[in-house]
C-alpha positions as CSV (number, residue, x, y, z in Angstrom):
1,M,18.6,-100.0,-65.7
2,A,15.7,-98.7,-64.3
3,P,12.2,-100.8,-65.4
4,A,9.7,-99.1,-67.9
5,G,8.0,-96.2,-66.1
6,V,10.3,-96.5,-62.9
7,P,12.6,-93.4,-61.9
8,A,16.0,-93.8,-61.6
9,S,15.6,-91.6,-58.4
10,L,13.0,-94.1,-57.0
11,L,15.1,-97.1,-57.7
12,L,18.3,-95.6,-56.0
13,C,16.2,-94.9,-52.8
14,T,14.8,-98.0,-52.9
15,C,18.4,-99.9,-52.9
16,L,19.9,-97.7,-50.6
17,L,16.5,-98.7,-48.5
18,L,17.2,-102.1,-49.1
19,V,20.8,-102.3,-48.1
20,S,20.8,-100.0,-44.9
21,G,17.7,-102.7,-43.3
22,F,15.3,-99.5,-42.3
23,A,11.9,-99.3,-43.8
24,Q,10.3,-95.5,-42.7
25,A,13.6,-93.3,-42.2
26,G,17.3,-94.1,-41.1
27,R,20.9,-92.3,-40.6
28,L,23.4,-92.5,-44.1
29,L,26.5,-91.2,-43.8
30,V,27.9,-90.1,-47.3
31,V,31.4,-89.7,-48.1
32,P,31.4,-88.2,-51.5
33,M,34.2,-87.0,-54.2
34,D,34.3,-83.4,-54.9
35,G,34.1,-81.8,-58.4
36,S,31.3,-83.0,-61.1
37,H,31.1,-86.6,-58.7
38,W,29.1,-84.6,-56.1
39,F,27.0,-82.8,-58.9
40,T,25.5,-86.2,-59.6
41,M,25.6,-87.6,-56.1
42,R,24.0,-84.5,-54.7
43,S,21.0,-85.2,-56.6
44,V,20.4,-88.4,-54.9
45,V,21.2,-87.0,-51.4
46,E,18.3,-84.5,-52.2
47,K,15.8,-87.0,-53.0
48,L,16.9,-89.0,-49.8
49,I,16.5,-85.8,-47.6
50,H,13.1,-85.2,-49.7
51,N,11.8,-88.4,-48.3
52,G,12.8,-87.6,-44.7
53,H,15.9,-89.4,-44.1
54,E,18.8,-88.2,-42.0
55,V,22.0,-87.7,-44.0
56,V,25.4,-86.4,-42.4
57,V,28.1,-85.2,-45.1
58,V,31.6,-85.6,-44.3
59,V,34.0,-83.5,-46.4
60,P,37.3,-82.0,-46.4
61,E,37.8,-77.8,-45.5
62,A,39.6,-77.5,-48.8
63,S,36.7,-78.2,-51.3
64,W,35.3,-76.8,-54.4
65,Q,31.7,-77.6,-54.0
66,L,31.1,-80.8,-51.2
67,G,28.2,-80.3,-48.7
68,K,27.3,-77.0,-50.2
69,S,23.7,-75.8,-50.7
70,L,22.1,-78.4,-48.6
71,N,20.3,-78.2,-46.2
72,I,22.0,-81.1,-44.2
73,T,24.4,-82.0,-41.3
74,V,27.8,-81.6,-42.7
75,K,31.0,-82.3,-40.9
76,T,34.6,-80.9,-41.9
77,Y,38.2,-81.6,-40.8
78,S,41.3,-79.7,-41.8
79,T,43.5,-80.6,-44.2
80,S,47.3,-80.8,-44.7
81,H,46.9,-78.8,-48.3
82,T,44.7,-75.6,-48.9
83,I,42.3,-74.7,-51.7
84,E,45.1,-73.6,-54.0
85,D,46.9,-76.4,-54.1
86,L,44.0,-78.3,-55.5
87,N,43.2,-75.7,-58.1
88,R,46.9,-75.9,-59.0
89,E,47.2,-79.6,-59.3
90,F,43.7,-79.9,-61.0
91,K,44.4,-76.9,-63.1
92,Y,47.5,-79.0,-64.7
93,F,46.2,-82.2,-64.9
94,S,43.3,-80.7,-67.1
95,D,45.2,-78.4,-68.9
96,T,47.3,-81.3,-69.8
97,Q,44.5,-83.4,-70.9
98,W,43.5,-80.7,-73.3
99,K,46.3,-80.5,-75.1
100,T,47.7,-84.2,-75.1
101,P,45.1,-86.6,-73.6
102,E,46.1,-89.6,-72.1
103,Q,45.9,-92.7,-74.6
104,S,46.2,-95.7,-71.9
105,M,45.5,-95.9,-68.0
106,L,49.0,-96.5,-67.4
107,S,50.2,-93.3,-68.5
108,L,47.3,-91.8,-67.1
109,M,48.2,-93.1,-63.6
110,T,52.0,-92.2,-63.8
111,G,51.0,-88.9,-66.0
112,T,49.4,-85.6,-64.9
113,A,46.6,-87.4,-62.8
114,K,49.4,-88.7,-59.9
115,G,49.6,-85.3,-58.2
116,F,46.3,-84.3,-58.3
117,F,45.2,-87.9,-56.8
118,E,48.0,-88.0,-54.4
119,L,46.0,-84.7,-52.3
120,I,42.7,-86.3,-52.8
121,F,43.8,-89.5,-51.3
122,S,45.9,-87.8,-48.4
123,N,42.3,-86.2,-47.2
124,C,41.6,-89.7,-45.6
125,R,44.7,-89.5,-43.4
126,S,43.1,-85.9,-42.1
127,L,39.9,-87.7,-41.3
128,F,41.2,-90.2,-39.5
129,N,43.8,-87.6,-37.5
130,D,40.3,-85.4,-36.3
131,K,39.4,-88.2,-33.4
132,K,36.5,-86.3,-32.3
133,L,35.0,-86.2,-35.7
134,V,36.0,-90.5,-36.0
135,E,34.4,-90.8,-32.2
136,Y,31.3,-89.0,-33.8
137,L,30.5,-91.3,-36.2
138,K,31.3,-94.6,-34.2
139,Q,28.7,-93.2,-31.9
140,S,26.0,-92.2,-34.2
141,S,24.5,-95.3,-35.2
142,F,24.6,-94.9,-39.1
143,D,22.7,-97.3,-41.5
144,A,24.9,-97.3,-44.3
145,V,27.3,-95.4,-46.3
146,F,26.8,-93.9,-49.5
147,L,30.1,-93.2,-51.1
148,D,32.2,-92.7,-54.1
149,P,35.2,-94.8,-54.4
150,F,37.3,-92.7,-56.5
151,D,39.0,-90.9,-53.2
152,V,39.0,-94.6,-51.7
153,C,38.3,-92.9,-48.2
154,G,34.5,-93.6,-48.3
155,L,35.7,-97.5,-48.6
156,T,38.1,-97.0,-45.7
157,V,35.6,-95.6,-43.4
158,A,32.8,-98.0,-44.5
159,K,35.3,-100.8,-43.3
160,Y,36.3,-99.0,-40.3
161,L,32.6,-98.8,-39.0
162,S,31.5,-102.0,-40.3
163,L,28.6,-100.7,-42.4
164,P,27.4,-101.4,-45.2
165,S,28.3,-99.9,-47.9
166,V,26.7,-98.3,-51.3
167,V,29.0,-97.2,-54.2
168,F,27.7,-94.6,-56.9
169,A,29.8,-94.1,-59.4
170,R,30.6,-94.1,-63.0
171,G,33.3,-96.9,-62.6
172,I,36.7,-97.3,-60.6
173,F,40.6,-97.1,-62.2
174,C,42.0,-100.4,-63.3
175,H,41.0,-104.0,-62.5
176,Y,39.2,-103.4,-59.4
177,L,35.9,-102.8,-60.3
178,D,35.9,-106.6,-62.1
179,E,37.2,-107.9,-58.6
180,G,35.2,-105.8,-56.6
181,T,31.7,-107.1,-58.5
182,Q,32.8,-110.2,-59.2
183,C,32.3,-109.8,-63.1
184,P,34.8,-110.6,-65.4
185,R,35.3,-108.7,-68.2
186,P,36.7,-111.3,-71.2
187,L,39.6,-109.7,-72.4
188,S,38.9,-111.0,-75.9
189,Y,35.7,-109.2,-76.3
190,V,35.8,-106.5,-73.5
191,P,38.5,-103.8,-74.5
192,R,40.2,-101.6,-71.5
193,I,39.4,-98.5,-71.0
194,L,41.1,-95.6,-73.2
195,L,42.4,-98.0,-75.7
196,K,39.2,-97.2,-78.1
197,F,39.0,-100.9,-79.6
198,T,35.8,-102.5,-80.2
199,D,34.6,-105.6,-79.2
200,T,35.5,-107.3,-82.4
201,M,39.3,-106.9,-81.9
202,T,41.5,-108.0,-84.4
203,F,44.4,-110.7,-82.7
204,T,46.7,-107.7,-82.7
205,E,44.3,-105.3,-80.7
206,R,43.3,-108.4,-78.1
207,V,47.2,-109.1,-77.5
208,W,47.7,-105.4,-76.7
209,N,44.8,-105.8,-74.6
210,H,45.7,-108.4,-72.6
211,I,49.5,-106.4,-71.9
212,T,47.3,-103.5,-70.9
213,Y,45.4,-105.6,-68.2
214,M,49.0,-106.9,-66.8
215,E,50.1,-103.2,-67.1
216,E,47.2,-102.2,-64.9
217,R,48.1,-105.3,-62.6
218,A,51.2,-104.3,-62.1
219,F,51.2,-100.6,-61.7
220,C,47.6,-99.7,-60.3
221,P,48.5,-101.1,-56.9
222,Q,51.5,-98.4,-57.0
223,F,48.9,-95.8,-57.9
224,F,46.9,-96.2,-55.2
225,K,49.4,-96.6,-52.4
226,T,48.6,-93.5,-50.3
227,A,45.3,-94.9,-49.8
228,T,46.0,-98.3,-49.2
229,D,48.9,-97.4,-46.7
230,I,46.6,-94.6,-44.9
231,A,43.8,-97.5,-44.8
232,S,46.9,-100.0,-43.2
233,E,47.5,-97.2,-40.8
234,V,44.0,-97.3,-39.9
235,F,43.6,-100.8,-39.1
236,Q,47.3,-101.7,-38.6
237,S,47.5,-104.3,-40.7
238,P,48.0,-104.4,-44.5
239,V,45.3,-103.4,-46.8
240,T,44.9,-103.9,-50.5
241,M,42.4,-102.2,-52.8
242,E,40.9,-105.8,-53.2
243,D,40.1,-106.1,-49.4
244,L,38.5,-102.7,-49.6
245,V,36.5,-103.0,-52.9
246,S,35.4,-106.7,-51.8
247,Q,33.0,-105.4,-48.9
248,V,30.6,-103.4,-50.9
249,S,27.4,-103.9,-50.6
250,I,25.0,-102.5,-53.6
251,W,26.9,-101.1,-56.6
252,L,25.1,-98.2,-58.4
253,L,26.6,-98.0,-61.7
254,R,25.9,-94.8,-63.9
255,T,26.3,-96.6,-67.0
256,D,24.3,-98.6,-69.2
257,F,25.2,-101.3,-72.5
258,V,24.4,-98.3,-74.4
259,L,27.6,-96.7,-72.8
260,D,29.6,-99.6,-72.1
261,F,30.2,-103.5,-73.5
262,P,28.1,-106.2,-72.5
263,A,29.8,-108.0,-69.7
264,P,28.3,-110.2,-66.6
265,V,26.5,-108.3,-63.9
266,M,25.7,-109.6,-60.6
267,P,22.3,-108.9,-58.5
268,N,24.1,-106.8,-56.2
269,I,24.8,-104.3,-59.1
270,V,22.4,-101.9,-60.8
271,L,22.9,-99.9,-63.9
272,I,21.8,-96.5,-63.5
273,G,22.8,-94.6,-66.8
274,G,20.1,-92.2,-67.2
275,I,21.2,-90.6,-63.6
276,N,24.2,-88.3,-65.2
277,C,21.1,-86.5,-67.4
278,H,18.7,-83.6,-66.8
279,Q,15.0,-84.3,-67.0
280,G,14.8,-83.4,-71.0
281,K,12.2,-80.1,-71.8
282,P,9.8,-79.4,-74.2
283,L,11.0,-78.1,-77.5
284,S,10.5,-74.4,-77.9
285,K,7.6,-73.6,-80.4
286,V,8.6,-72.8,-83.7
287,C,7.1,-68.9,-85.3
288,Y,6.5,-68.8,-88.5
289,L,6.6,-65.7,-90.2
290,S,5.5,-64.6,-93.8
291,F,6.9,-61.5,-95.4
292,S,4.4,-59.8,-97.9
293,T,6.4,-58.3,-100.7
């Protein structure tokens, strides 16, 4: 969390400046995730622009809000799917979640989320198929990549360009956050996501927590297979999710120990839970009316 009296946005900018290695203004490549993820990231991008940094955002043509309403350089690339395809898959995913929410990470990954994320992951192949765009990225001498890891492509781009990467996320599916940050989450005390256990689990719950973790280890590589296959094509050698997340320079995690259970953190992890909240507004004045009889 930000120290008392220090705005979260200022802390974010400081972290980005440190990893990028520039003192005045620099060039930042942004690889965002669509939807609500972009709404949060956009506030940080706007602050960076206001402070004089040059920002380039790379987005697919088929997107909802990416890059819009910002006075910045936006580079687009064509995709194999349309916005209608994206709407259809997301509607199926969201409608199902409202009716029958997934009760475990395994059911989420093998159920309604799979089709939607397959489309999101496929964007990265379209990006690297755009040779003109790739050449522009290589020649632009960016200082760092600011990315949302949920679509994985930002991680692939950062590795391809050999640039420091700054992750901006609430978390990452599966066990990859634990491995990428090198911060173990003891299974006897920290419940896996979606299980709804507390940190005072019974013996049975702890056993189930371990089983859930083993399920993640077994099935998560299959969920991310499209993303890692694309990365393997780019580098012409086998690439795993562990390879991609282990290269991250700074983790800006939109959480804190009020939202999540305490767990070890490394020096390159910054907890910024308040970034999801709007600045509070004063309460409206109450007008007392008196009525005479």
